[in-house]
N, C-alpha and C positions, 0 to 999 in steps of 0.2 A: 088741307089734308083733313078727310072725313074722320068722324070719332072711330069708326070701324077700322079705318086704316092705322090710326094713330094707336088703337088698342092692340091691333096685331102686330104692330111695329114693337111696341112695348113688351108684348109677350115674347116676341122673339129675342130681344135683348136681355130679358129676365133669364130666359132658358140659356142663352149663351153666357150669362154671368154665372149661373149655377152649374153649368157643364161646359168648360173650356173645350173639352175634347170635342164636343159638337161644334162649337165655333170653329175651331181649327179645321174640321172636315167641310163645313158648309161655306165658309168664306175662302179657304185656301186650297181645298182639296188634300189637306194634310192628313195622313194617316200615321200616328204615332206608333214608335216601338214601344215595347211593354213598359221599359222605365220611364219613357216620356209620358205615357198614359198615366202612371203612377203620379208624376208630378202635375199634370193637368188636373187630375182628379182632386190632389191635395190643395191646389191653389186657392180656391174659394174659402178653405176652412182653416188655413194656416196663416200666421202674421209672418213667420220666418221660413224660408225654404232655402236649402243648400244642396248643391250637387256637386260631389267628389268625384271626378271624372278621370278617365283614361284619354288617350289622345283620339280625337276624331269620332266621337259617338253621335255628334250632332246637337251639342248642348246650346250653342250660339243660336241655331235655328229655333230652339224650343224656347229660349228667353225671347225671341222676336215674337213668337207667337202670344207669349204671356203678356208681353207690353202691348200688343195691339188689342188683345182681349180687354185688358185694363182700360185702355184708351176708349174702346167702343162701348163698353158696357157700364161704366161709371160716370156720373154727371160731374163735369168740370174737374177731371182728375189732373194731378201733376206727376209726372213721371221723370226722375232723374237718373241718367245712365252714365257710368264710369267703366274704366277698364285699366289695367296696369300701366299702359302709356296711351297717349293721344293717338298715335299711329294705329295701335291695336284696337281702339274704340272705333276710328274712322274705317279701317279696313275690313274689321270683323263684324261686330253687333250692328253698327250704324248702315253698313252696306247690306247685311242681312235684312234689316228693317224695310229697306228700299225694294229689296227682291220681293218679299211677301206682299208689300203694298200693291206692287205692279201685278200680282197674281190675283187680287180681289177687287172686283168692280166697286163693291160696296165701300171698301176702305179707301180706295183711290179716290172715289166721289167725296167722302167725308172729310179726309184728311189731306193736308199739304205736307210735303217731305222737302226739307233743305238740309244742307250738310252739317248743321248744328241743332236744328230744331224740327219738330213735328208738331202741327197744331190743327185743331178743327177748324174748318173753313168758316163755320158760323160764329166761333168764339175762340179767335186766336190768342186772346190775351189770357184767358182763364183755363184753356183746355189743351193741354201740350206735354210733350216730352221733350227733354233737352239732353244734348251730349256735353258732359262736364268732364274735364281733366286738370291736372296740376302741372305746374313746369318741373323739369328735371332737377333744379336746384331748390325746389320749395322745401322748406322747414315744416315741422309738424302742424303749426297753426295754419299755414298756407294750404297744406294738404286737407285739413280739416275744413277749410273754406270751400272745398269742392262741392260738398253736399249740405253745407251748413245754411241754417237759416230758412229751410223750407217747411211750411206747413199748409195743411189743406185737408178738408173732410176726407178726400180719397187722394192718398199718396203713396206712391211706389218707388222704391229704390232699387236698382238693378246695377249688380257688380259682376262684371264678366272678367274671366282670368283672374279671380280673386286670390289665388294662391299667393302672389306678391304684393298685394295691395296693403298699404300701411294701415296700422290700427286707427289712426287718427281720422282716416276717411270713414272707418265703419263706425266709429263712435259718433260721428256727425249724423250718420244714417239713424243710428239707435236714438239719437235725441229726437228726430223727426217722428217716431212712434208714439211720443207722449200725448199727442193730442190727435183729435180727428174721428171720423166715424169708420173709416177702414184704411189702415196703413200696414203696408208690407215692406219687407226686404227680401229680394231674391238674389241669390248668388251662386255662381257656378265656376269651377276652375279644376286645374290638375293640383293634386296633393304635393307640390314641391318644397313646402317649408313646414318646419316643425314649430311654427308660430304663426301668429296672425289669425284672421277672422275665420277661415276655413278650418284650420286646425282645431281651434276652439269649439267650432260647431260640431266637430267630429269627435271631440274628447270631453272636456270639462263642462261644455255649455250644451251637451247633446240633447238634454231634455228640452231645450228652448226651440230646437230646430226640427222641421222635418227634413231629415238628410236622405237623399237618394245616392247611393253608391253605384258606380257604373265602371264595368271592367270590360275588357277586351280579351280576357283570359280565354284561350281556345278550348279549355277543358271546363270551362263554367257553363252549365246550360242556361244561365240568366244572362250571358255576356251580351254586349251590344252588337246586333247584326251588322252594324254599318263597318264593324272594324274587320278587315280581311283576315280570316284565319290563317291563310298562308303567311301573311306579313307577320302576324304576331308569333307564329311558331318560328319564323325565320329570327326574329329578334331574340327569342328565348333560346335558341339553339346557337346563336352567335355570341351572345353576351352573358347568359346564364339567367336563371329565375331571380337570383339575388342581386343582379346588377340595379344600381339605383335607377338608371334611366329605363330599364324595363319595368321596375316596380311602379314607377310614376305614369309611363306612357302606355304600357300594356296592360297592367293589373289595376291602375287607378288606386295605388296604395302610397302611402307615405313612405319616403326613403328612411333607412336606419337614422340617418342625420341630415338636417337640411343645409349644413355647411360642413363638408367633409374634408379631411385631409387627403390628397391625392395617393400619397404613399407614406406608410408607416415607417418609423425609424427601424423596426427589426427587418422590413422588407428590403430597405436600402441597405442596412448593414450586411444582410446575407448576400445581395448582389455584389458587394465590395469584397467579399470573401470568396467569391465564386471562381473557381480555376477552370478554364476551357482549354482544350487541345486545339491546336492550329486547325486540324481538320474539321473542327466544328463550326468554323467561321471562315475559312479561306476561300471558299466557293462563293462568298456573298460580294456585293458591290462595296467598294471602300468610299465613305462619305465624310466630308467635312462641313461642320457646322460653324459658322462664323458669326459670333455676336460682336457687333460694332458699338463701342463705347459712346454714350450720348453726352455724358458730362465729365468733367475733369477727375472725379473720384471714381469713376466706372472703369471697368477693364475691358479690353479687348480680348475675346477668347475664341481659339481656333480648336475644335473639339473633333477629333476622329473617332469614327466607328465603323466596324465591319461586322455585318451580321449581328450575331448576338454577343459581340465583344465591343465594348467602348474603351478606348485608350486614353492615357494621361493627355490632357489638354495643354496647348501653349498659351500662357497668360501675358499680355503686354500692356503696359500702361504708358499713357502719355506718348503715343507715337502717331506719326502723321499717316494720312490716308495711303500714301505710296509705300510707306514702310510696312504698313500692315499687309497690303496687298503683295508685297514682296514675299513675306513670310508664307502667306497662303500659297502663292504661286510655287514657291520652293517645295513646300509640303506635298502639295498636288503632283508636281513633276516626279519627285524622288520617290513618293510613296506609291505613285500611279492611281490617284484618286479618280473615281468615275462620276462623283457628283459634288458640287460645291454649293452649299446654301447660305446665302448672306442675309442678314437681317436687314431689310430695307425699310422698316417701321419708322415713320417721320422723316425719311429721306437721308438719315444718318449713313447709310451703308451705299449711297448711290455712288460716292466716288470710289469706294473699294470695287464695286462692280464694274465701273468704267474702266478702271485700271487694269482689273483682270482680264476684261475683254481685249484690251489693246495688248496684253501680253499673250494673247492666243487661247485663253481659258474661256470656258463657257459657264459662268456661275448663274445660279438661279436666284433672282431676288425674292425674298419672302416677306410679306406683311403680316406681323402678328395679328393685326386688326382686319386683315383680309377675310374673304369668305371661305369657309371650310368645305372641303369635298364631300363630307358625310353631313347630311342635314341634322343629325344628332346633335351638331356642336354649334355654338354660338357664333364662334369665329375661328380663324386658323390657329390661334393660340390655344384654345381649348383642345382643337384637334390633335395638335402636336404633343401637348402634354398627356392627353389620355393615351395616345399611341405609345408614349415613351413609358408612361405607368404600366401599360399591359406587357411591354417588353421586359421590364423588370420583373413583373409577376411570372412571366413565362420562363425565366431562367437567365436573363442577361446579366452580363458580367461588367461591374463598374470599376473605374480606378478607385483606389482608396484615398479619397480626398475628404477631410472632415467638412470643409466649407461646401462641398457640393452635397453631402448628406444633409446638413441643415437646410441647404436651399430646397432641395427636393421635399423634404418633410415640411417645409412652411407653405408649400403650395396647397390652396384649399380651392374647392369648387362648390357652385349651388347651381340653381336653375334660373334661367330667363326664359319665362314662359315654359315651353316644353323642351328647351335646349339647354345642354350642359354648358356652364361658363366658368372659366377658371379665373381666379382672382387678378386682378390688374397688377403689373409690374410695379407701378407706383406705390400701391398699398402694401406689397410684400417688402418693398425697399424700406417703407416706414417701420416695419416690425423688425426686420432684421438688422437695420442700421446700415446696410449697404445694398446695391443691386444684385439681384439674383443672376448674374452674367453666366456663371458656370452652368447652372440648370438651363438657361435659355440657349447657350450654345450646344449643349447636349441634345435638347429637343428639337434643335433645327435639322439634325440629321434625320428626322422623321417628317420632313416637310412634303415630301413626295417620293413614290416608289421610283427606285431606279433599277433597271434590269441587271443582273448579275452578269459579270463578264464571262466570256467563253472560257472553257477549261484550256489552260496552257501547259506547258512543260513544267516538270518539277524545278523548283529553284530555290526557295528559302530554306535556310537550315531550321528545323524543327527543334524546339527545346522543351524542358519541363517546366519552365516557369509560368507562372499565371497570365493567361491572356492579356489581363489588364496591366501588367508589368511592361507589356511590349510598348514601346515608345516611338511611334511614327514621326515625331516632330522634334523631341529633344535629343541631343547628343549624350550618349551614355558616357559616363565617367568611371564606372566600375571596371575592375581589371578584366571582367568577363564579357565586356561589352562587344568584343569581336564576334560573340556567338549570337549577338542580337541583330536583328535587322534594323538598319538605321538610315533613314532618307537622307541624311546629311553627310553620311560617311563618304 
């Protein structure tokens, strides 16, 4: 290489180092959005950069551009990349790095990409970026090891989906800033937690960070143009501006609490005091939620609901599969149920489902760990619990059962990435001292929409009693039981 060519190449690299936006345009044809340009311009001059973002503004793509800029314009740099999970890192940031590499002849010629490592072809041992993760069961020391022990003159730590990344990981990155010529931390994520690195960078450590806040608010002139205005307005209209999911994913704002109770005691108490007339629910489909006991101290629960009225459930202990199926079948036949949802998580409800099928019924097996129909939710459990909570808040009537109130008020939720996740049953059982079987039976009635029955001739006697006192499963013992509809009479 002639001295003129070498000088020209060096001049170009210096220009790219001082102006990452120029690098992005000339290497990748990348034209940044206004907020992305702000980050690109800040990158050479700040040791710590944080992006607090709504859903989908292009933050992972920008992280990739910054990584390639650091690799291309610093001598013998080291870049350590991590994310909230190994899958998230592999499917998100690491795949994005490969995409941009393939868009640039210069980068593709200079660097090799593998599933866990990127390295300069001329200096593979000393000029690289690596993908680093921790195991699901890792303790704080093991988490810290993810980024620990790295030192170099030019060192960059990149944390994607940082909202849920443990503090120990960030502490290891901070330690890496103690030496070197140019050392940096860049992180980006959704504001899902009121703790952790992103929260501190947005609050008490704000003075240490160049913080870029990215919103999809359709009424904000500085909103990310990559967020569909129609989608954002639909989410706001459907769930409300104060909904935690909307706050995080549309507005890019922290929720009121990172770990929320799904329902408060006042909301549940009001639902248990609520009285409905029969004509307020009689047009709706009759549904049975069947929670099957997993262990000897758990309860089998058959929970009936019709529209906005939920009725007193049947609770059975230590019964065989066929006995539970008999109770469900009898309730379904005498009450005229239009849908039976059986908890099939872990295979415990399979025998009940098979027995009901043999009896001529058409139960729907539901896995709490299964995929939700709505992508807002982490799994089916979260979806059903949120649907049930919205039902309570809209005016649903619950039977007055103290244990049910305690269970519903014990359910908490948080965020897994950008999805709402409800606390697992095992954790709730540890806190309560027993399994939340009543709550699970109730929310099973929200597993799937069932079309209401066609209108029929008038039949049942209407009474002035609360809808939740109506009992489609239990035999009434009171003197006035004859005036109550009883499927076993």
